[in-house]
C-alpha angles and dihedrals in degrees: 000000000000107000101187120086109269137181117205119210125190107184120189096206130059092227091053091051091049090049091053090051091048092048097050099034115185094359091070127081129194115235118209117150090339094219092130104021100052098048089046092053091046091053090046093240090124127029128196135169094208136034120198108206116206098195095104095050097083094237100141126100141053123263124191117207137150095350095313135104112215108201114193115231091242093053109125126217089254090053089051091052091050094048118113121217104037106138144156117011090355089073086082088072093055092047091053092046090054092058101036114146113257099045126228096344094056093041089056096046109028118087130215091225092049092053091049093050092048091052097198106180090218094060134103099227105063095054092043093052092051090046093056095043090244121182118215117218113215131188130200140147090292092054132249130343132175122220125187112240091240089063098035095067107064102166143312108342089344129117143162090262115124119220091256096047135087135192109254102172147354119224118204126185114231102225126166110256143136109244142197133182128188134169135186119219134174090224138352092263097048132093115258121271093202136359134190129193115191129194125183122184138141092294093057141262128315128185121195116196122204132188094022095089139019090269133021117282120218118204128189102217098170095115096052105045134076125238092266093058103259126117115267090215122018093207094051091045091051092051092048091055094045093048091062096054105083098158113024117206119248129192140139091293098059141348121249092252093059093048089052090050096051099039095090093045092053090046092051093051091050089051093049089060092059091069093057097084150010123278113282 
């Protein structure tokens, strides 16, 4: 039970939601799936006087158009798994959704937009969105603006979102690519210690690391892998990966040194998956 006084708002228009956030400033929280916010408020870790609920804004679902997938911010992981038309590099998102920590209950409740906005370093979604060159669509009192995922995630629990803005959609280009996704966890119920999303196409190979730093790390690995997707030289590959991790993330799950040690292993396993099939 949330013990602090709280006003619940359920606007039916985006402009009304943005106006509420602008009016109440830092005392207002955006409610998506609520899998992080509600438990935090129940524990008393976070306190807000107002909650702006997005459920009546029509932000759920996946729409495919002109080579893009537009994923509404309120789209759950289960919605993502059921969506038709996700292809190419966007398949990484489906793979991550299938293995999200928390099982069926969290897949049915947690939202892609909520995970992006929360920006927990030890989460699947930030790294995956950077890997697929996603663009986050934001809405505030001044209207809509689009921010590339690589610029949206600024650090641990830090994004380009302004206090009076919300994520409304995530746009993903549907480009042909072979993909792989691998994550290391202490247990089935724990957050990831390290994740890696790999994409291989005619332009080369890119690996995006998640959970090993405060923000996703994108690595061009074209020069050090073979045509099938595996490193030409393990030592050179390991050094390439380590050289991109300037400030490894540390929390109760793992020290920074361990994340630095396992990053190349996780990246190599994601790359190995890209050789298992044709481009999609």
